[in-house]
PyMOL Python script that loads the backbone (N, CA, C, O; Angstrom):
from pymol import cmd

cmd.read_pdbstr("""\
ATOM      1  N   UNK A   1       0.831  -1.184   0.000  1.00  0.00           N
ATOM      2  CA  UNK A   1       0.000   0.000   0.000  1.00  0.00           C
ATOM      3  C   UNK A   1       0.877   1.249   0.000  1.00  0.00           C
ATOM      4  O   UNK A   1       1.844   1.348   0.756  1.00  0.00           O
ATOM      5  N   UNK A   2       0.526   2.185  -0.851  1.00  0.00           N
ATOM      6  CA  UNK A   2       1.274   3.433  -0.919  1.00  0.00           C
ATOM      7  C   UNK A   2       0.893   4.331   0.242  1.00  0.00           C
ATOM      8  O   UNK A   2      -0.238   4.296   0.728  1.00  0.00           O
ATOM      9  N   UNK A   3       1.842   5.129   0.678  1.00  0.00           N
ATOM     10  CA  UNK A   3       1.572   6.043   1.781  1.00  0.00           C
ATOM     11  C   UNK A   3       1.946   7.457   1.371  1.00  0.00           C
ATOM     12  O   UNK A   3       2.677   7.656   0.400  1.00  0.00           O
ATOM     13  N   UNK A   4       1.448   8.436   2.108  1.00  0.00           N
ATOM     14  CA  UNK A   4       1.760   9.837   1.851  1.00  0.00           C
ATOM     15  C   UNK A   4       2.909  10.265   2.742  1.00  0.00           C
ATOM     16  O   UNK A   4       2.957   9.923   3.923  1.00  0.00           O
ATOM     17  N   UNK A   5       3.838  11.021   2.164  1.00  0.00           N
ATOM     18  CA  UNK A   5       4.962  11.583   2.908  1.00  0.00           C
ATOM     19  C   UNK A   5       5.051  13.064   2.607  1.00  0.00           C
ATOM     20  O   UNK A   5       4.697  13.508   1.515  1.00  0.00           O
ATOM     21  N   UNK A   6       5.526  13.828   3.579  1.00  0.00           N
ATOM     22  CA  UNK A   6       5.743  15.254   3.390  1.00  0.00           C
ATOM     23  C   UNK A   6       6.982  15.438   2.526  1.00  0.00           C
ATOM     24  O   UNK A   6       8.065  14.974   2.882  1.00  0.00           O
ATOM     25  N   UNK A   7       6.824  16.118   1.387  1.00  0.00           N
ATOM     26  CA  UNK A   7       7.905  16.310   0.427  1.00  0.00           C
ATOM     27  C   UNK A   7       8.013  17.780   0.046  1.00  0.00           C
ATOM     28  O   UNK A   7       7.075  18.560   0.215  1.00  0.00           O
ATOM     29  N   UNK A   8       9.170  18.128  -0.465  1.00  0.00           N
ATOM     30  CA  UNK A   8       9.404  19.444  -1.039  1.00  0.00           C
ATOM     31  C   UNK A   8       8.961  19.384  -2.494  1.00  0.00           C
ATOM     32  O   UNK A   8       9.375  18.484  -3.225  1.00  0.00           O
ATOM     33  N   UNK A   9       8.127  20.323  -2.926  1.00  0.00           N
ATOM     34  CA  UNK A   9       7.638  20.359  -4.297  1.00  0.00           C
ATOM     35  C   UNK A   9       7.937  21.749  -4.864  1.00  0.00           C
ATOM     36  O   UNK A   9       7.471  22.763  -4.344  1.00  0.00           O
ATOM     37  N   UNK A  10       8.721  21.769  -5.937  1.00  0.00           N
ATOM     38  CA  UNK A  10       9.104  23.027  -6.585  1.00  0.00           C
ATOM     39  C   UNK A  10       8.390  23.097  -7.928  1.00  0.00           C
ATOM     40  O   UNK A  10       8.541  22.207  -8.765  1.00  0.00           O
ATOM     41  N   UNK A  11       7.609  24.162  -8.132  1.00  0.00           N
ATOM     42  CA  UNK A  11       6.903  24.335  -9.392  1.00  0.00           C
ATOM     43  C   UNK A  11       7.641  25.355 -10.262  1.00  0.00           C
ATOM     44  O   UNK A  11       8.432  26.163  -9.776  1.00  0.00           O
ATOM     45  N   UNK A  12       7.354  25.288 -11.562  1.00  0.00           N
ATOM     46  CA  UNK A  12       8.048  26.122 -12.538  1.00  0.00           C
ATOM     47  C   UNK A  12       7.049  26.812 -13.456  1.00  0.00           C
ATOM     48  O   UNK A  12       5.907  26.374 -13.597  1.00  0.00           O
ATOM     49  N   UNK A  13       7.497  27.896 -14.076  1.00  0.00           N
ATOM     50  CA  UNK A  13       6.649  28.656 -14.985  1.00  0.00           C
ATOM     51  C   UNK A  13       6.445  27.929 -16.309  1.00  0.00           C
ATOM     52  O   UNK A  13       5.373  28.022 -16.907  1.00  0.00           O
ATOM     53  N   UNK A  14       7.460  27.211 -16.769  1.00  0.00           N
ATOM     54  CA  UNK A  14       7.376  26.553 -18.078  1.00  0.00           C
ATOM     55  C   UNK A  14       7.886  25.116 -18.002  1.00  0.00           C
ATOM     56  O   UNK A  14       8.629  24.746 -17.093  1.00  0.00           O
ATOM     57  N   UNK A  15       7.469  24.324 -18.976  1.00  0.00           N
ATOM     58  CA  UNK A  15       7.952  22.954 -19.074  1.00  0.00           C
ATOM     59  C   UNK A  15       9.456  22.945 -19.328  1.00  0.00           C
ATOM     60  O   UNK A  15      10.166  22.072 -18.827  1.00  0.00           O
ATOM     61  N   UNK A  16       9.939  23.903 -20.096  1.00  0.00           N
ATOM     62  CA  UNK A  16      11.385  23.995 -20.361  1.00  0.00           C
ATOM     63  C   UNK A  16      12.165  24.189 -19.065  1.00  0.00           C
ATOM     64  O   UNK A  16      13.239  23.611 -18.899  1.00  0.00           O
ATOM     65  N   UNK A  17      11.638  24.992 -18.149  1.00  0.00           N
ATOM     66  CA  UNK A  17      12.303  25.192 -16.852  1.00  0.00           C
ATOM     67  C   UNK A  17      12.328  23.887 -16.053  1.00  0.00           C
ATOM     68  O   UNK A  17      13.339  23.555 -15.433  1.00  0.00           O
ATOM     69  N   UNK A  18      11.222  23.155 -16.068  1.00  0.00           N
ATOM     70  CA  UNK A  18      11.152  21.881 -15.341  1.00  0.00           C
ATOM     71  C   UNK A  18      12.166  20.890 -15.915  1.00  0.00           C
ATOM     72  O   UNK A  18      12.842  20.186 -15.165  1.00  0.00           O
ATOM     73  N   UNK A  19      12.268  20.838 -17.229  1.00  0.00           N
ATOM     74  CA  UNK A  19      13.218  19.931 -17.879  1.00  0.00           C
ATOM     75  C   UNK A  19      14.666  20.365 -17.598  1.00  0.00           C
ATOM     76  O   UNK A  19      15.547  19.522 -17.433  1.00  0.00           O
ATOM     77  N   UNK A  20      14.901  21.666 -17.545  1.00  0.00           N
ATOM     78  CA  UNK A  20      16.241  22.165 -17.217  1.00  0.00           C
ATOM     79  C   UNK A  20      16.614  21.767 -15.790  1.00  0.00           C
ATOM     80  O   UNK A  20      17.768  21.435 -15.518  1.00  0.00           O
ATOM     81  N   UNK A  21      15.645  21.798 -14.883  1.00  0.00           N
ATOM     82  CA  UNK A  21      15.875  21.378 -13.496  1.00  0.00           C
ATOM     83  C   UNK A  21      16.254  19.902 -13.457  1.00  0.00           C
ATOM     84  O   UNK A  21      17.200  19.520 -12.768  1.00  0.00           O
ATOM     85  N   UNK A  22      15.523  19.079 -14.189  1.00  0.00           N
ATOM     86  CA  UNK A  22      15.819  17.646 -14.212  1.00  0.00           C
ATOM     87  C   UNK A  22      17.237  17.394 -14.738  1.00  0.00           C
ATOM     88  O   UNK A  22      17.987  16.611 -14.156  1.00  0.00           O
ATOM     89  N   UNK A  23      17.592  18.046 -15.817  1.00  0.00           N
ATOM     90  CA  UNK A  23      18.925  17.870 -16.415  1.00  0.00           C
ATOM     91  C   UNK A  23      20.016  18.316 -15.438  1.00  0.00           C
ATOM     92  O   UNK A  23      21.012  17.615 -15.258  1.00  0.00           O
ATOM     93  N   UNK A  24      19.832  19.475 -14.812  1.00  0.00           N
ATOM     94  CA  UNK A  24      20.831  19.997 -13.879  1.00  0.00           C
ATOM     95  C   UNK A  24      20.965  19.104 -12.650  1.00  0.00           C
ATOM     96  O   UNK A  24      22.077  18.852 -12.184  1.00  0.00           O
ATOM     97  N   UNK A  25      19.857  18.630 -12.130  1.00  0.00           N
ATOM     98  CA  UNK A  25      19.906  17.771 -10.946  1.00  0.00           C
ATOM     99  C   UNK A  25      20.598  16.443 -11.255  1.00  0.00           C
ATOM    100  O   UNK A  25      21.345  15.923 -10.426  1.00  0.00           O
ATOM    101  N   UNK A  26      20.354  15.902 -12.432  1.00  0.00           N
ATOM    102  CA  UNK A  26      21.032  14.660 -12.814  1.00  0.00           C
ATOM    103  C   UNK A  26      22.532  14.879 -12.927  1.00  0.00           C
ATOM    104  O   UNK A  26      23.315  14.053 -12.458  1.00  0.00           O
ATOM    105  N   UNK A  27      22.942  15.983 -13.544  1.00  0.00           N
ATOM    106  CA  UNK A  27      24.380  16.223 -13.716  1.00  0.00           C
ATOM    107  C   UNK A  27      25.071  16.571 -12.397  1.00  0.00           C
ATOM    108  O   UNK A  27      26.262  16.305 -12.236  1.00  0.00           O
ATOM    109  N   UNK A  28      24.339  17.159 -11.461  1.00  0.00           N
ATOM    110  CA  UNK A  28      24.898  17.528 -10.152  1.00  0.00           C
ATOM    111  C   UNK A  28      24.733  16.435  -9.102  1.00  0.00           C
ATOM    112  O   UNK A  28      25.280  16.537  -8.005  1.00  0.00           O
ATOM    113  N   UNK A  29      23.978  15.387  -9.438  1.00  0.00           N
ATOM    114  CA  UNK A  29      23.732  14.316  -8.480  1.00  0.00           C
ATOM    115  C   UNK A  29      22.748  14.693  -7.388  1.00  0.00           C
ATOM    116  O   UNK A  29      22.740  14.084  -6.319  1.00  0.00           O
ATOM    117  N   UNK A  30      21.911  15.702  -7.652  1.00  0.00           N
ATOM    118  CA  UNK A  30      20.909  16.135  -6.673  1.00  0.00           C
ATOM    119  C   UNK A  30      19.732  15.165  -6.700  1.00  0.00           C
ATOM    120  O   UNK A  30      19.379  14.633  -7.753  1.00  0.00           O
ATOM    121  N   UNK A  31      19.136  14.942  -5.552  1.00  0.00           N
ATOM    122  CA  UNK A  31      18.042  13.985  -5.434  1.00  0.00           C
ATOM    123  C   UNK A  31      16.715  14.611  -5.832  1.00  0.00           C
ATOM    124  O   UNK A  31      16.530  15.826  -5.768  1.00  0.00           O
ATOM    125  N   UNK A  32      15.794  13.738  -6.247  1.00  0.00           N
ATOM    126  CA  UNK A  32      14.450  14.167  -6.589  1.00  0.00           C
ATOM    127  C   UNK A  32      14.048  13.641  -7.944  1.00  0.00           C
ATOM    128  O   UNK A  32      14.791  12.918  -8.608  1.00  0.00           O
ATOM    129  N   UNK A  33      12.821  14.034  -8.345  1.00  0.00           N
ATOM    130  CA  UNK A  33      12.303  13.597  -9.641  1.00  0.00           C
ATOM    131  C   UNK A  33      11.185  14.524 -10.079  1.00  0.00           C
ATOM    132  O   UNK A  33      10.578  15.215  -9.261  1.00  0.00           O
ATOM    133  N   UNK A  34      10.919  14.533 -11.381  1.00  0.00           N
ATOM    134  CA  UNK A  34       9.791  15.290 -11.904  1.00  0.00           C
ATOM    135  C   UNK A  34       8.504  14.531 -11.620  1.00  0.00           C
ATOM    136  O   UNK A  34       8.447  13.308 -11.755  1.00  0.00           O
ATOM    137  N   UNK A  35       7.478  15.265 -11.228  1.00  0.00           N
ATOM    138  CA  UNK A  35       6.154  14.690 -10.992  1.00  0.00           C
ATOM    139  C   UNK A  35       5.105  15.622 -11.602  1.00  0.00           C
ATOM    140  O   UNK A  35       5.380  16.799 -11.836  1.00  0.00           O
ATOM    141  N   UNK A  36       3.916  15.101 -11.857  1.00  0.00           N
ATOM    142  CA  UNK A  36       2.817  16.018 -12.206  1.00  0.00           C
ATOM    143  C   UNK A  36       2.511  16.895 -10.991  1.00  0.00           C
ATOM    144  O   UNK A  36       2.591  16.434  -9.852  1.00  0.00           O
ATOM    145  N   UNK A  37       2.168  18.128 -11.232  1.00  0.00           N
ATOM    146  CA  UNK A  37       1.861  19.033 -10.119  1.00  0.00           C
ATOM    147  C   UNK A  37       0.663  18.477  -9.349  1.00  0.00           C
ATOM    148  O   UNK A  37      -0.365  18.163  -9.949  1.00  0.00           O
ATOM    149  N   UNK A  38       0.785  18.354  -8.023  1.00  0.00           N
ATOM    150  CA  UNK A  38      -0.347  17.876  -7.219  1.00  0.00           C
ATOM    151  C   UNK A  38      -1.576  18.769  -7.377  1.00  0.00           C
ATOM    152  O   UNK A  38      -1.448  19.974  -7.595  1.00  0.00           O
ATOM    153  N   UNK A  39      -2.751  18.186  -7.267  1.00  0.00           N
ATOM    154  CA  UNK A  39      -4.002  18.934  -7.447  1.00  0.00           C
ATOM    155  C   UNK A  39      -4.151  20.096  -6.477  1.00  0.00           C
ATOM    156  O   UNK A  39      -4.822  21.082  -6.785  1.00  0.00           O
ATOM    157  N   UNK A  40      -3.539  19.987  -5.325  1.00  0.00           N
ATOM    158  CA  UNK A  40      -3.670  21.046  -4.321  1.00  0.00           C
ATOM    159  C   UNK A  40      -2.861  22.289  -4.673  1.00  0.00           C
ATOM    160  O   UNK A  40      -2.990  23.324  -4.019  1.00  0.00           O
ATOM    161  N   UNK A  41      -2.026  22.188  -5.707  1.00  0.00           N
ATOM    162  CA  UNK A  41      -1.177  23.298  -6.145  1.00  0.00           C
ATOM    163  C   UNK A  41      -1.543  23.616  -7.590  1.00  0.00           C
ATOM    164  O   UNK A  41      -1.857  22.715  -8.368  1.00  0.00           O
ATOM    165  N   UNK A  42      -1.501  24.890  -7.948  1.00  0.00           N
ATOM    166  CA  UNK A  42      -1.639  25.216  -9.369  1.00  0.00           C
ATOM    167  C   UNK A  42      -0.304  25.760  -9.847  1.00  0.00           C
ATOM    168  O   UNK A  42       0.352  26.533  -9.149  1.00  0.00           O
ATOM    169  N   UNK A  43       0.090  25.349 -11.044  1.00  0.00           N
ATOM    170  CA  UNK A  43       1.363  25.798 -11.606  1.00  0.00           C
ATOM    171  C   UNK A  43       1.214  25.950 -13.102  1.00  0.00           C
ATOM    172  O   UNK A  43       0.358  25.325 -13.729  1.00  0.00           O
ATOM    173  N   UNK A  44       2.054  26.783 -13.656  1.00  0.00           N
ATOM    174  CA  UNK A  44       1.971  27.099 -15.069  1.00  0.00           C
ATOM    175  C   UNK A  44       2.159  25.927 -16.002  1.00  0.00           C
ATOM    176  O   UNK A  44       1.428  25.809 -16.985  1.00  0.00           O
ATOM    177  N   UNK A  45       3.120  25.052 -15.730  1.00  0.00           N
ATOM    178  CA  UNK A  45       3.469  24.050 -16.737  1.00  0.00           C
ATOM    179  C   UNK A  45       2.942  22.652 -16.442  1.00  0.00           C
ATOM    180  O   UNK A  45       2.935  21.813 -17.343  1.00  0.00           O
ATOM    181  N   UNK A  46       2.508  22.368 -15.240  1.00  0.00           N
ATOM    182  CA  UNK A  46       1.988  21.044 -14.932  1.00  0.00           C
ATOM    183  C   UNK A  46       3.020  20.058 -14.428  1.00  0.00           C
ATOM    184  O   UNK A  46       2.668  18.936 -14.065  1.00  0.00           O
ATOM    185  N   UNK A  47       4.297  20.448 -14.395  1.00  0.00           N
ATOM    186  CA  UNK A  47       5.360  19.591 -13.862  1.00  0.00           C
ATOM    187  C   UNK A  47       6.008  20.262 -12.662  1.00  0.00           C
ATOM    188  O   UNK A  47       6.087  21.487 -12.583  1.00  0.00           O
ATOM    189  N   UNK A  48       6.471  19.437 -11.731  1.00  0.00           N
ATOM    190  CA  UNK A  48       7.134  19.952 -10.532  1.00  0.00           C
ATOM    191  C   UNK A  48       8.283  19.019 -10.169  1.00  0.00           C
ATOM    192  O   UNK A  48       8.299  17.852 -10.560  1.00  0.00           O
ATOM    193  N   UNK A  49       9.246  19.551  -9.414  1.00  0.00           N
ATOM    194  CA  UNK A  49      10.349  18.743  -8.905  1.00  0.00           C
ATOM    195  C   UNK A  49       9.992  18.352  -7.479  1.00  0.00           C
ATOM    196  O   UNK A  49       9.647  19.207  -6.663  1.00  0.00           O
ATOM    197  N   UNK A  50      10.075  17.065  -7.180  1.00  0.00           N
ATOM    198  CA  UNK A  50       9.729  16.534  -5.865  1.00  0.00           C
ATOM    199  C   UNK A  50      10.973  15.915  -5.237  1.00  0.00           C
ATOM    200  O   UNK A  50      11.686  15.144  -5.879  1.00  0.00           O
ATOM    201  N   UNK A  51      11.226  16.260  -3.975  1.00  0.00           N
ATOM    202  CA  UNK A  51      12.388  15.721  -3.267  1.00  0.00           C
ATOM    203  C   UNK A  51      12.103  15.728  -1.769  1.00  0.00           C
ATOM    204  O   UNK A  51      11.111  16.295  -1.312  1.00  0.00           O
ATOM    205  N   UNK A  52      12.992  15.089  -1.018  1.00  0.00           N
ATOM    206  CA  UNK A  52      12.888  15.104   0.434  1.00  0.00           C
ATOM    207  C   UNK A  52      13.099  16.526   0.948  1.00  0.00           C
ATOM    208  O   UNK A  52      13.805  17.322   0.328  1.00  0.00           O
ATOM    209  N   UNK A  53      12.483  16.834   2.080  1.00  0.00           N
ATOM    210  CA  UNK A  53      12.568  18.184   2.646  1.00  0.00           C
ATOM    211  C   UNK A  53      14.008  18.628   2.896  1.00  0.00           C
ATOM    212  O   UNK A  53      14.340  19.801   2.727  1.00  0.00           O
ATOM    213  N   UNK A  54      14.858  17.685   3.300  1.00  0.00           N
ATOM    214  CA  UNK A  54      16.236  18.061   3.630  1.00  0.00           C
ATOM    215  C   UNK A  54      17.077  18.411   2.404  1.00  0.00           C
ATOM    216  O   UNK A  54      18.225  18.831   2.545  1.00  0.00           O
ATOM    217  N   UNK A  55      16.527  18.244   1.219  1.00  0.00           N
ATOM    218  CA  UNK A  55      17.246  18.565  -0.022  1.00  0.00           C
ATOM    219  C   UNK A  55      17.072  20.025  -0.443  1.00  0.00           C
ATOM    220  O   UNK A  55      17.646  20.444  -1.448  1.00  0.00           O
ATOM    221  N   UNK A  56      16.298  20.798   0.300  1.00  0.00           N
ATOM    222  CA  UNK A  56      15.962  22.175  -0.095  1.00  0.00           C
ATOM    223  C   UNK A  56      17.197  22.996  -0.461  1.00  0.00           C
ATOM    224  O   UNK A  56      17.253  23.571  -1.549  1.00  0.00           O
ATOM    225  N   UNK A  57      18.175  23.059   0.419  1.00  0.00           N
ATOM    226  CA  UNK A  57      19.341  23.924   0.183  1.00  0.00           C
ATOM    227  C   UNK A  57      20.157  23.475  -1.025  1.00  0.00           C
ATOM    228  O   UNK A  57      20.614  24.308  -1.808  1.00  0.00           O
ATOM    229  N   UNK A  58      20.343  22.167  -1.184  1.00  0.00           N
ATOM    230  CA  UNK A  58      21.120  21.682  -2.329  1.00  0.00           C
ATOM    231  C   UNK A  58      20.384  21.955  -3.637  1.00  0.00           C
ATOM    232  O   UNK A  58      21.016  22.275  -4.644  1.00  0.00           O
ATOM    233  N   UNK A  59      19.062  21.832  -3.634  1.00  0.00           N
ATOM    234  CA  UNK A  59      18.291  22.114  -4.847  1.00  0.00           C
ATOM    235  C   UNK A  59      18.308  23.602  -5.181  1.00  0.00           C
ATOM    236  O   UNK A  59      18.412  23.977  -6.349  1.00  0.00           O
ATOM    237  N   UNK A  60      18.209  24.433  -4.176  1.00  0.00           N
ATOM    238  CA  UNK A  60      18.297  25.877  -4.419  1.00  0.00           C
ATOM    239  C   UNK A  60      19.667  26.253  -4.975  1.00  0.00           C
ATOM    240  O   UNK A  60      19.770  27.144  -5.818  1.00  0.00           O
ATOM    241  N   UNK A  61      20.712  25.583  -4.510  1.00  0.00           N
ATOM    242  CA  UNK A  61      22.058  25.844  -5.028  1.00  0.00           C
ATOM    243  C   UNK A  61      22.161  25.436  -6.494  1.00  0.00           C
ATOM    244  O   UNK A  61      22.773  26.147  -7.292  1.00  0.00           O
ATOM    245  N   UNK A  62      21.575  24.312  -6.853  1.00  0.00           N
ATOM    246  CA  UNK A  62      21.574  23.873  -8.259  1.00  0.00           C
ATOM    247  C   UNK A  62      20.833  24.899  -9.110  1.00  0.00           C
ATOM    248  O   UNK A  62      21.299  25.268 -10.188  1.00  0.00           O
ATOM    249  N   UNK A  63      19.685  25.358  -8.630  1.00  0.00           N
ATOM    250  CA  UNK A  63      18.897  26.329  -9.389  1.00  0.00           C
ATOM    251  C   UNK A  63      19.643  27.647  -9.547  1.00  0.00           C
ATOM    252  O   UNK A  63      19.590  28.274 -10.605  1.00  0.00           O
ATOM    253  N   UNK A  64      20.330  28.063  -8.502  1.00  0.00           N
ATOM    254  CA  UNK A  64      21.112  29.296  -8.583  1.00  0.00           C
ATOM    255  C   UNK A  64      22.248  29.142  -9.595  1.00  0.00           C
ATOM    256  O   UNK A  64      22.538  30.063 -10.359  1.00  0.00           O
ATOM    257  N   UNK A  65      22.879  27.988  -9.594  1.00  0.00           N
ATOM    258  CA  UNK A  65      24.003  27.727 -10.496  1.00  0.00           C
ATOM    259  C   UNK A  65      23.589  27.854 -11.964  1.00  0.00           C
ATOM    260  O   UNK A  65      24.345  28.376 -12.783  1.00  0.00           O
ATOM    261  N   UNK A  66      22.386  27.374 -12.295  1.00  0.00           N
ATOM    262  CA  UNK A  66      21.934  27.441 -13.691  1.00  0.00           C
ATOM    263  C   UNK A  66      20.999  28.627 -13.939  1.00  0.00           C
ATOM    264  O   UNK A  66      20.410  28.747 -15.013  1.00  0.00           O
ATOM    265  N   UNK A  67      20.867  29.498 -12.940  1.00  0.00           N
ATOM    266  CA  UNK A  67      20.041  30.706 -13.014  1.00  0.00           C
ATOM    267  C   UNK A  67      18.590  30.381 -13.376  1.00  0.00           C
ATOM    268  O   UNK A  67      18.007  30.968 -14.287  1.00  0.00           O
ATOM    269  N   UNK A  68      18.029  29.428 -12.632  1.00  0.00           N
ATOM    270  CA  UNK A  68      16.651  28.992 -12.836  1.00  0.00           C
ATOM    271  C   UNK A  68      15.799  29.496 -11.679  1.00  0.00           C
ATOM    272  O   UNK A  68      16.151  29.308 -10.514  1.00  0.00           O
ATOM    273  N   UNK A  69      14.694  30.129 -11.996  1.00  0.00           N
ATOM    274  CA  UNK A  69      13.798  30.672 -10.974  1.00  0.00           C
ATOM    275  C   UNK A  69      12.554  29.799 -10.864  1.00  0.00           C
ATOM    276  O   UNK A  69      11.900  29.505 -11.864  1.00  0.00           O
ATOM    277  N   UNK A  70      12.239  29.392  -9.652  1.00  0.00           N
ATOM    278  CA  UNK A  70      11.038  28.593  -9.412  1.00  0.00           C
ATOM    279  C   UNK A  70       9.796  29.477  -9.466  1.00  0.00           C
ATOM    280  O   UNK A  70       9.878  30.696  -9.313  1.00  0.00           O
ATOM    281  N   UNK A  71       8.647  28.842  -9.687  1.00  0.00           N
ATOM    282  CA  UNK A  71       7.386  29.556  -9.564  1.00  0.00           C
ATOM    283  C   UNK A  71       7.033  29.647  -8.076  1.00  0.00           C
ATOM    284  O   UNK A  71       6.775  30.729  -7.548  1.00  0.00           O
ATOM    285  N   UNK A  72       7.027  28.477  -7.407  1.00  0.00           N
ATOM    286  CA  UNK A  72       6.769  28.418  -5.971  1.00  0.00           C
ATOM    287  C   UNK A  72       7.452  27.192  -5.386  1.00  0.00           C
ATOM    288  O   UNK A  72       7.780  26.248  -6.104  1.00  0.00           O
ATOM    289  N   UNK A  73       7.663  27.217  -4.070  1.00  0.00           N
ATOM    290  CA  UNK A  73       8.183  26.070  -3.350  1.00  0.00           C
ATOM    291  C   UNK A  73       7.174  25.713  -2.262  1.00  0.00           C
ATOM    292  O   UNK A  73       6.772  26.565  -1.470  1.00  0.00           O
ATOM    293  N   UNK A  74       6.768  24.436  -2.236  1.00  0.00           N
ATOM    294  CA  UNK A  74       5.747  23.969  -1.295  1.00  0.00           C
ATOM    295  C   UNK A  74       6.269  22.787  -0.492  1.00  0.00           C
ATOM    296  O   UNK A  74       7.214  22.112  -0.898  1.00  0.00           O
ATOM    297  N   UNK A  75       5.649  22.552   0.636  1.00  0.00           N
ATOM    298  CA  UNK A  75       5.813  21.310   1.379  1.00  0.00           C
ATOM    299  C   UNK A  75       4.441  20.648   1.358  1.00  0.00           C
ATOM    300  O   UNK A  75       3.483  21.172   1.926  1.00  0.00           O
ATOM    301  N   UNK A  76       4.349  19.482   0.694  1.00  0.00           N
ATOM    302  CA  UNK A  76       3.066  18.818   0.463  1.00  0.00           C
ATOM    303  C   UNK A  76       3.151  17.351   0.810  1.00  0.00           C
ATOM    304  O   UNK A  76       4.226  16.752   0.776  1.00  0.00           O
ATOM    305  N   UNK A  77       2.009  16.776   1.146  1.00  0.00           N
ATOM    306  CA  UNK A  77       1.913  15.326   1.293  1.00  0.00           C
ATOM    307  C   UNK A  77       1.781  14.729  -0.101  1.00  0.00           C
ATOM    308  O   UNK A  77       0.873  15.078  -0.856  1.00  0.00           O
ATOM    309  N   UNK A  78       2.706  13.817  -0.435  1.00  0.00           N
ATOM    310  CA  UNK A  78       2.768  13.193  -1.754  1.00  0.00           C
ATOM    311  C   UNK A  78       2.714  11.688  -1.570  1.00  0.00           C
ATOM    312  O   UNK A  78       3.310  11.151  -0.636  1.00  0.00           O
ATOM    313  N   UNK A  79       2.002  11.002  -2.460  1.00  0.00           N
ATOM    314  CA  UNK A  79       1.981   9.536  -2.447  1.00  0.00           C
ATOM    315  C   UNK A  79       3.321   9.010  -2.904  1.00  0.00           C
ATOM    316  O   UNK A  79       3.836   9.431  -3.940  1.00  0.00           O
ATOM    317  N   UNK A  80       3.891   8.091  -2.141  1.00  0.00           N
ATOM    318  CA  UNK A  80       5.181   7.461  -2.529  1.00  0.00           C
ATOM    319  C   UNK A  80       5.041   5.963  -2.567  1.00  0.00           C
ATOM    320  O   UNK A  80       6.005   5.260  -2.869  1.00  0.00           O
TER     321      UNK A  80
END
""", "prot")
cmd.dss("prot")
cmd.show_as("cartoon", "prot")
cmd.util.cbc("prot")
cmd.orient("prot")
């Protein structure tokens, strides 16, 4: 049975931004994955980056490195 866990969810303005995040995180070894934006959140492109809460600072550093701006950052219960 799947359970819900509190996760960090970063939304983006465009699909290109979400894909750039995925590429940068893979090359930097940052944890997380792309997910559809949860229904409780609205976002421009429909994709979000999901990771453990403790990954916040490392993900922000990756985004700063590639000059990527998030739409919003949330802490949400996500099915895992």
